[in-house]
C-alpha positions as CSV (number, residue, x, y, z in Angstrom):
1,M,206.6,-47.5,186.7
2,K,206.4,-48.2,190.4
3,I,209.7,-47.6,192.1
4,A,211.1,-49.9,194.8
5,P,212.5,-48.2,197.9
6,L,215.7,-46.4,197.1
7,G,217.7,-48.5,199.6
8,F,217.0,-51.7,197.7
9,A,219.2,-50.9,194.7
10,L,222.0,-49.8,196.9
11,A,221.7,-52.8,199.2
12,T,221.7,-55.1,196.2
13,A,224.7,-53.4,194.6
14,M,226.6,-53.6,197.9
15,A,225.7,-57.3,198.4
16,S,226.7,-58.2,194.8
17,G,229.8,-56.1,194.8
18,V,228.8,-54.5,191.5
19,A,227.8,-50.8,191.0
20,A,224.8,-50.5,188.7
21,A,224.8,-46.9,187.7
22,N,226.7,-47.1,184.4
23,N,225.6,-50.5,183.2
24,P,223.0,-51.2,180.5
25,Q,219.5,-51.0,181.8
26,V,216.4,-53.0,180.7
27,V,212.8,-52.7,181.7
28,F,210.4,-55.6,181.7
29,E,206.8,-54.5,181.6
30,T,204.8,-57.5,182.9
31,S,201.1,-58.2,183.7
32,A,202.2,-57.9,187.4
33,G,204.0,-54.6,187.1
34,D,207.3,-53.2,185.8
35,V,210.8,-54.4,186.8
36,R,214.0,-52.4,185.9
37,L,217.3,-54.2,185.6
38,A,220.9,-53.1,185.6
39,L,223.1,-55.5,183.6
40,Y,226.7,-56.4,184.6
41,A,228.4,-55.8,181.2
42,E,231.9,-55.9,182.7
43,Q,231.5,-58.9,184.9
44,A,229.3,-61.0,182.5
45,P,229.9,-59.7,179.0
46,I,228.8,-62.9,177.2
47,S,225.6,-63.3,179.2
48,V,224.8,-59.6,178.9
49,E,225.3,-59.6,175.1
50,N,223.2,-62.7,174.8
51,F,220.4,-61.3,177.0
52,L,220.4,-57.9,175.2
53,A,220.2,-59.7,171.8
54,Y,217.0,-61.4,173.0
55,V,215.6,-58.1,174.4
56,D,216.4,-56.2,171.1
57,D,214.8,-58.9,169.0
58,G,211.5,-58.7,171.1
59,F,212.0,-62.4,172.1
60,Y,210.7,-61.9,175.7
61,E,207.4,-60.3,174.7
62,G,204.7,-62.8,175.4
63,T,206.9,-65.1,177.5
64,I,205.8,-66.0,181.1
65,F,207.4,-66.6,184.4
66,H,207.0,-70.4,184.3
67,R,208.7,-71.4,187.5
68,V,208.0,-69.7,190.8
69,I,209.4,-71.1,194.1
70,P,208.8,-68.7,197.0
71,G,212.0,-68.0,199.0
72,F,214.1,-69.3,196.1
73,V,213.6,-67.9,192.5
74,I,211.2,-66.8,189.8
75,Q,212.2,-68.1,186.4
76,G,211.2,-66.9,182.9
77,G,212.3,-66.3,179.4
78,G,211.6,-69.6,177.7
79,F,207.8,-70.4,177.5
80,D,204.8,-68.6,176.2
81,A,201.4,-68.5,178.0
82,D,200.4,-71.8,176.5
83,M,203.5,-73.4,178.0
84,N,205.1,-73.9,174.5
85,Q,208.9,-73.8,174.8
86,L,210.3,-71.2,172.4
87,P,213.2,-71.8,170.0
88,T,216.4,-70.1,171.1
89,R,219.9,-69.2,169.9
90,D,222.8,-71.5,170.6
91,P,223.9,-71.9,174.3
92,I,226.5,-69.6,175.7
93,V,229.6,-70.0,177.9
94,N,228.8,-70.1,181.6
95,E,230.3,-67.0,183.4
96,A,229.5,-68.2,186.9
97,D,233.2,-67.8,187.8
98,N,232.9,-63.9,187.5
99,G,232.9,-63.4,191.3
100,V,229.3,-62.0,191.5
101,K,227.1,-63.8,194.0
102,N,223.5,-65.1,193.6
103,S,222.2,-62.6,196.1
104,R,218.5,-61.5,196.6
105,G,217.5,-59.4,193.6
106,T,220.2,-60.6,191.2
107,L,219.5,-62.3,187.9
108,S,221.3,-65.4,186.7
109,M,221.3,-67.4,183.5
110,A,219.2,-70.6,183.9
111,R,220.7,-73.8,182.5
112,T,220.5,-77.5,182.5
113,Q,223.0,-79.8,184.3
114,V,225.3,-79.1,181.4
115,R,227.7,-76.3,182.4
116,D,227.5,-74.2,179.1
117,S,223.8,-74.7,178.3
118,A,222.2,-71.3,179.0
119,T,220.2,-69.7,176.2
120,S,217.3,-67.3,176.9
121,Q,216.0,-68.4,180.3
122,F,216.9,-66.5,183.5
123,F,215.9,-66.4,187.1
124,V,215.6,-63.7,189.8
125,N,217.0,-64.8,193.2
126,L,214.4,-64.2,195.9
127,A,217.0,-64.9,198.6
128,D,220.7,-65.1,199.0
129,N,221.3,-68.5,197.2
130,A,225.0,-69.1,197.9
131,F,224.7,-72.8,196.9
132,L,224.1,-71.5,193.3
133,D,227.5,-69.6,193.3
134,H,230.5,-70.8,191.4
135,G,232.2,-73.8,193.1
136,E,229.7,-74.2,195.9
137,R,228.3,-77.5,194.5
138,D,229.3,-77.3,190.8
139,F,230.4,-74.6,188.3
140,G,227.4,-72.5,189.4
141,Y,224.9,-70.1,187.7
142,A,226.2,-66.9,186.1
143,V,224.9,-63.7,187.7
144,F,224.5,-61.0,185.0
145,A,222.1,-58.4,186.3
146,E,220.2,-57.0,189.3
147,V,216.8,-55.6,189.9
148,T,217.1,-51.9,190.6
149,E,213.4,-51.0,190.6
150,G,210.3,-53.3,191.0
151,M,211.5,-55.9,193.5
152,D,208.0,-55.5,195.0
153,V,206.7,-56.8,191.7
154,V,209.1,-59.8,191.8
155,D,207.9,-60.5,195.4
156,R,204.2,-60.3,194.2
157,I,205.0,-62.8,191.4
158,A,206.6,-65.1,194.0
159,A,203.5,-64.9,196.2
160,G,201.1,-66.1,193.6
161,E,199.5,-69.5,193.6
162,T,201.3,-72.2,191.6
163,G,200.4,-75.7,190.4
164,R,201.3,-78.3,187.8
165,R,200.9,-77.6,184.1
166,N,202.1,-79.6,181.0
167,G,204.1,-81.8,183.3
168,M,205.9,-79.0,185.0
169,A,205.6,-78.0,188.7
170,D,205.7,-74.5,190.3
171,V,203.9,-72.9,187.4
172,P,201.8,-69.8,188.3
173,V,198.1,-70.6,188.1
174,E,197.5,-67.0,186.8
175,P,200.2,-66.5,184.1
176,V,202.5,-63.5,184.6
177,V,203.2,-62.3,181.0
178,V,206.0,-60.1,179.8
179,R,204.2,-57.5,177.7
180,R,207.4,-55.7,176.6
181,A,211.1,-55.7,177.4
182,Y,213.3,-52.9,176.2
183,R,216.5,-50.9,176.9
184,V,216.4,-47.6,178.8
185,E,219.0,-45.0,179.7
186,A,220.7,-45.4,183.0
187,P,219.3,-42.9,185.6
188,E,221.5,-39.9,186.3
């Protein structure tokens, strides 16, 4: 696993206001490299429980990052490499009012225009996206995790060429596939 500069995790934790050390950890092994996440179990318990259920079931294996907008987000967790949308569990309650900001390197639950519509899809913020925070323009998008290692992989995904596919814009021309997603112990 390639490790991002040590200062990134600290800077992300400081920006988000959440310490990552004792939170559940997940690794996404992707075709672009590995990304390690610290989940905010205290601030977003419903979102974290939901996300971990998908991880534990192996749901994310074979999914792709299907929406990539440089300087904004990379989004995944809902489509396979053939752009088939995968069946999900029921939607969860939106926890965007948890006080955690959509800062660079944080993950949020993706949803439709309906406030409580998030299921399996998530996005990684590539910038500080304050307009996605609670109350900025609507209820907002629930931040539930942060990248602690592998932000260079996220940036590489964001730099890839995109196009239109199956009626969707901003789809990577070369699919970035999640090979495996699993829990790991928090670093000491």
